[in-house]
C-alpha positions in Angstrom: 98.7 -154.8 17.3 101.1 -153.0 19.6 98.2 -151.1 21.2 96.2 -154.4 21.8 99.3 -156.0 23.4 99.8 -153.0 25.6 96.2 -152.9 26.7 96.3 -156.7 27.2 99.4 -156.4 29.5 97.6 -153.6 31.6 94.4 -155.7 31.8 96.4 -158.8 32.8 98.1 -156.9 35.7 94.7 -155.6 37.0 93.1 -159.0 36.5 95.7 -161.0 38.4 95.8 -158.4 41.2 92.0 -158.7 41.5 92.2 -162.5 41.6 94.8 -162.2 44.3 92.6 -159.8 46.3 89.6 -162.1 46.0 91.5 -165.2 47.0 93.1 -163.3 49.8 89.8 -162.2 51.2 88.5 -165.8 50.9 91.5 -167.7 52.3 93.6 -165.4 54.5 92.6 -165.0 58.2 93.8 -161.4 58.2 93.7 -160.0 54.6 93.7 -156.3 55.6 97.5 -155.6 55.3 97.6 -157.4 51.9 94.5 -155.5 50.7 96.0 -152.1 51.7 99.3 -152.9 50.0 97.4 -154.2 46.9 95.5 -150.9 46.7 98.8 -149.0 46.9 100.4 -151.2 44.3 97.4 -150.7 42.0 97.5 -146.9 42.5 101.2 -146.8 41.8 100.7 -148.9 38.7 98.0 -146.6 37.3 99.9 -143.4 38.2 103.1 -144.8 36.8 101.7 -145.4 33.3 102.4 -141.7 32.7 106.1 -142.3 33.7 106.3 -145.2 31.2 104.8 -143.1 28.4 107.1 -140.2 29.2 110.2 -142.4 29.1 109.1 -143.9 25.7 108.4 -140.4 24.3 111.6 -138.8 25.5 113.9 -141.7 25.0 115.0 -141.6 28.6 114.1 -144.6 30.8 115.0 -143.0 34.1 111.4 -142.4 35.3 110.3 -145.8 34.0 113.0 -147.6 35.9 112.2 -145.9 39.2 108.5 -146.7 38.7 109.3 -150.4 37.9 111.6 -150.7 40.9 108.9 -149.4 43.3 106.3 -151.6 41.6 108.5 -154.7 42.0 109.1 -153.8 45.7 105.4 -153.6 46.3 104.8 -156.9 44.6 107.5 -158.5 46.8 105.7 -157.2 49.9 102.5 -158.8 48.6 104.3 -162.1 47.9 105.5 -162.2 51.4 102.1 -161.4 52.9 100.2 -163.9 50.8 100.9 -166.6 48.2 97.8 -165.5 46.2 99.8 -162.6 44.7 102.7 -164.5 43.3 101.2 -164.7 39.8 101.1 -161.0 39.5 104.8 -161.5 38.5 103.6 -162.6 35.0 102.9 -159.0 33.7 106.0 -157.8 35.5 108.1 -159.8 33.0 106.6 -157.8 30.2 107.4 -154.5 32.0 111.0 -155.6 32.6 111.6 -156.3 28.9 109.8 -153.0 28.0 111.7 -150.7 30.3 115.1 -152.4 30.7 117.7 -153.6 28.4 117.5 -157.2 27.2 120.3 -158.4 29.5 118.9 -156.6 32.5 115.4 -157.9 31.7 116.6 -161.5 31.6 118.4 -161.1 34.9 115.3 -159.5 36.4 113.1 -162.3 35.0 115.3 -165.0 36.6 115.2 -163.2 39.9 111.5 -162.7 39.9 110.9 -166.3 38.9 113.1 -167.4 41.8 111.0 -165.2 44.2 107.8 -166.8 42.8 109.1 -170.3 43.4 110.4 -169.4 46.8 107.2 -167.7 47.9 105.0 -170.5 46.6 107.0 -173.1 48.5 107.3 -170.9 51.6 103.5 -170.4 51.8 103.1 -174.2 51.7 102.2 -175.3 48.2 100.7 -178.7 48.0 102.6 -179.7 44.8 106.3 -178.7 44.9 107.0 -179.8 41.4 104.2 -177.7 39.9 105.3 -174.8 42.1 108.8 -175.0 40.5 108.0 -175.9 36.9 104.9 -173.7 36.5 106.7 -170.4 37.2 109.6 -171.4 35.0 107.4 -172.1 32.0 105.4 -169.0 32.7 108.5 -166.9 32.8 109.8 -168.4 29.6 106.5 -167.8 27.8 106.4 -164.2 29.1 110.0 -163.6 28.0 109.3 -164.9 24.5 106.2 -162.8 24.1 108.0 -159.8 25.5 110.8 -160.3 22.9 108.3 -160.5 20.2 106.7 -157.3 21.4 110.1 -155.6 21.5 110.7 -156.6 17.9 107.3 -155.2 16.8 108.1 -152.0 18.6 111.5 -151.7 16.8 109.8 -152.5 13.4 107.2 -149.8 14.1 109.9 -147.3 15.0 111.9 -148.1 11.9 108.8 -147.7 9.7 108.1 -144.4 11.3 111.7 -143.2 10.7 111.4 -144.4 7.1 108.1 -142.6 6.7 109.6 -139.4 8.2 112.6 -139.6 5.9 110.4 -140.2 2.9 108.2 -137.2 3.9 111.4 -135.0 4.3 112.7 -136.2 0.9 109.3 -135.4 -0.7 109.4 -131.9 0.8 113.0 -131.4 -0.4 112.0 -132.7 -3.9 109.1 -130.2 -4.0 111.4 -127.4 -2.9 113.9 -128.4 -5.5 111.2 -128.5 -8.2 110.1 -125.0 -7.2 113.7 -123.7 -7.3 114.2 -125.3 -10.6 111.0 -123.8 -12.0 112.1 -120.4 -10.7 115.6 -120.8 -12.3 114.0 -121.9 -15.6 111.7 -118.9 -15.6 114.7 -116.6 -14.8 116.8 -118.2 -17.5 114.0 -117.9 -19.9 113.6 -114.2 -19.1 117.3 -113.6 -19.5 117.4 -115.5 -22.8 114.4 -113.5 -24.0 115.9 -110.2 -23.1 119.2 -111.2 -24.8 117.2 -112.3 -27.9 115.3 -109.0 -28.0 118.5 -107.0 -27.5 120.1 -108.8 -30.4 117.0 -108.3 -32.6 116.8 -104.6 -31.7 120.5 -104.2 -32.5 120.3 -106.1 -35.8 117.2 -104.3 -37.0 116.2 -101.0 -35.4 119.7 -99.8 -34.4 121.2 -100.7 -37.8 118.2 -99.1 -39.5 118.6 -95.9 -37.6 122.3 -96.0 -38.5 121.4 -96.4 -42.2 119.0 -93.5 -42.0 121.6 -91.3 -40.3 124.2 -92.3 -42.9 121.7 -91.5 -45.7 120.8 -88.2 -44.1 124.4 -87.1 -43.9 125.0 -88.1 -47.5 121.9 -86.2 -48.6 123.4 -83.0 -47.3 126.0 -83.3 -50.1 123.7 -84.9 -52.7 122.4 -82.7 -55.5 119.3 -84.9 -55.7 117.7 -84.7 -52.2 114.5 -86.3 -53.4 116.2 -89.5 -54.1 117.9 -89.5 -50.8 114.7 -88.7 -49.0 113.0 -91.6 -50.8 115.7 -94.0 -49.7 115.4 -92.7 -46.1 111.6 -93.2 -46.2 112.1 -96.7 -47.6 114.6 -97.6 -44.9 112.4 -96.1 -42.2 109.4 -98.1 -43.5 111.3 -101.3 -43.5 112.5 -100.7 -39.9 109.0 -99.8 -38.8 107.8 -103.2 -40.0 110.8 -104.9 -38.3 110.0 -103.1 -35.1 106.5 -104.5 -35.1 107.9 -108.0 -35.8 110.4 -107.7 -32.9 107.7 -106.6 -30.5 105.5 -109.5 -31.5 108.5 -111.9 -31.3 107.7 -113.1 -34.8 109.7 -114.3 -37.7 111.6 -111.5 -39.5 109.4 -110.2 -42.3 112.2 -110.8 -44.8 111.9 -114.6 -44.3 108.1 -114.8 -44.1 107.5 -115.1 -47.9 111.1 -115.6 -49.2 114.1 -117.9 -48.7 117.2 -117.0 -46.8 119.1 -116.4 -50.1 116.4 -114.0 -51.3 116.5 -112.1 -48.1 120.3 -111.8 -48.3 120.0 -110.7 -51.9 117.8 -107.8 -50.8 120.3 -106.7 -48.1 123.1 -106.8 -50.7 121.0 -104.8 -53.2 120.1 -102.1 -50.5 123.8 -101.8 -49.7 124.7 -101.4 -53.3 122.0 -98.7 -53.8 122.7 -96.8 -50.6 126.5 -96.7 -50.8 127.2 -97.3 -54.5 129.7 -100.1 -53.7 130.2 -103.2 -55.7 128.3 -105.7 -53.6 127.4 -109.2 -54.7 125.8 -112.4 -53.3 127.1 -115.9 -54.1 125.1 -119.0 -53.1 127.3 -122.1 -53.1 126.1 -125.7 -52.9 122.7 -127.2 -53.0 120.2 -125.2 -51.0 119.0 -127.1 -48.0 115.8 -126.6 -45.9 117.0 -125.3 -42.5 115.0 -124.7 -39.3 113.6 -121.2 -39.2 115.8 -120.3 -36.2 118.9 -121.1 -38.4 117.6 -118.8 -41.2 116.8 -116.0 -38.6 120.3 -116.3 -37.0 122.2 -116.1 -40.4 120.0 -113.2 -41.6 120.6 -111.3 -38.3 124.4 -111.9 -38.6 124.3 -110.7 -42.2 122.3 -107.5 -41.2 124.8 -106.7 -38.4 127.9 -107.4 -40.6 126.6 -105.2 -43.5 125.6 -102.5 -41.0 129.3 -102.4 -39.9 130.3 -102.2 -43.5 128.0 -99.2 -43.9 129.3 -97.4 -40.9 132.9 -98.2 -40.5 134.6 -100.0 -43.4 134.6 -97.4 -46.3 134.8 -100.5 -48.6 134.5 -100.4 -52.3 133.8 -104.2 -52.8 131.7 -106.4 -50.6 131.1 -110.1 -51.2 128.4 -112.2 -49.3 128.7 -115.9 -49.7 126.1 -118.5 -48.5 127.5 -122.0 -48.6 125.6 -125.2 -48.0 127.6 -128.4 -47.1 126.3 -131.8 -45.9 127.3 -131.1 -42.3 127.1 -127.3 -42.0 125.9 -124.0 -43.5 128.2 -121.1 -43.7 127.8 -117.3 -44.2 130.9 -115.3 -45.3 130.9 -111.5 -45.5 134.2 -110.1 -46.9 135.0 -106.4 -47.7 138.1 -104.5 -48.8 137.6 -101.6 -46.3 139.9 -100.1 -43.7 139.6 -103.1 -41.4 140.2 -103.0 -37.6 142.0 -104.8 -34.8 139.8 -107.8 -33.7 141.6 -108.0 -30.3 140.8 -104.3 -29.6 137.2 -104.8 -30.6 136.9 -107.8 -28.3 138.5 -105.8 -25.4 136.0 -103.0 -26.0 133.1 -105.5 -25.7 131.5 -104.6 -29.0 127.8 -105.5 -28.7 127.5 -106.3 -32.4 130.1 -109.0 -32.4 129.0 -110.3 -29.0 125.4 -110.5 -30.1 126.4 -112.4 -33.3 128.4 -114.9 -31.3 125.7 -115.4 -28.7 123.1 -116.0 -31.4 125.3 -118.6 -33.1 126.4 -120.2 -29.8 122.8 -120.8 -28.9 122.5 -123.0 -32.0 125.8 -124.8 -31.7 127.5 -122.5 -34.3 130.6 -120.3 -34.3 131.8 -116.9 -35.5 135.3 -116.2 -36.8 136.4 -112.6 -37.6 139.7 -111.9 -39.5 140.8 -108.3 -40.0 143.7 -106.0 -39.7 144.0 -102.2 -40.0 144.1 -101.3 -43.7 143.5 -104.9 -44.9 139.7 -105.3 -45.0 137.5 -107.7 -42.9 136.4 -111.3 -43.4 133.6 -112.6 -41.2 132.5 -116.3 -41.2 129.4 -117.6 -39.4 128.9 -121.4 -39.4 126.0 -123.5 -38.1 125.9 -127.3 -38.0 123.2 -128.8 -40.2 120.8 -130.9 -38.0 120.3 -134.5 -39.0 
């Protein structure tokens, strides 16, 4: 619509100027000066379209105002030379509203209308009333159409700005989605590395520690065959666990047995390897837990019992698995040499940190109570999902 109105305004200017030239040739005794000036005005108009487009594109109306001032001056000359050119003022109204502010355009329209009325009367119009009323109504109609055109231009500019803002927001959203996907991938990789580190610590590292402990004990054992058998069994179990960890699968101890059964085997191995009085107690009604809960509690038990093997020198160990309506709890208590929990936290013990991280990821908690010479009590709790 804007393009049609713009082309219509240009066509109207050329048409009215051509009508003026034709009537000037037919009516004026000496039309040459008016024809020359009309040609110059037409050339200036066509050349000046570039100025108008430049001003609209750059937001500066300086070139357009100069062009309009020269164009109006040329039209004034034509109006003085011949009354046949006064109606060229009609497209000038559109140009004033297009290139000037609304207040300046209204003032210019009034001034141009006054010139049209004066020129018509000065050239001897036959009907004075029509010469006055006609230009006034024409100016009013042109001003109204020009204001409508201005509103359409503003609406088009606003739609373009909204479209540009929407496009920018869309690009920002796509960039944010890409960044979020990258962060999620990185977070997943970090979480997977942490999980594998915990699994390796709770299985392979603890298994190697058990093998080392058995090997040292075998140096003093009169029955090395039995010691070697236990070492071979431990190595075999850890080989299976290594394959499970690499494949990121469920611990083999839980594949065909419950958590209580897997804990029972750990306690039995501890009793056989160290000769300590170890027992497992299951308290409450056994509840079906998500596999990740069973895995977390089993890994905590493996890590805690490995610490008992290596550091506690305990004679009695008690593992308690308690089921409550709102939580499941694993307690590992021994009467060993104990340690200072604050010193262990300051040393950034990986075993305790891995247990806490594993439980934290499921909304659980780990509490360790110990003192030098007073044994150790470890409690791991997980909330039971509804």
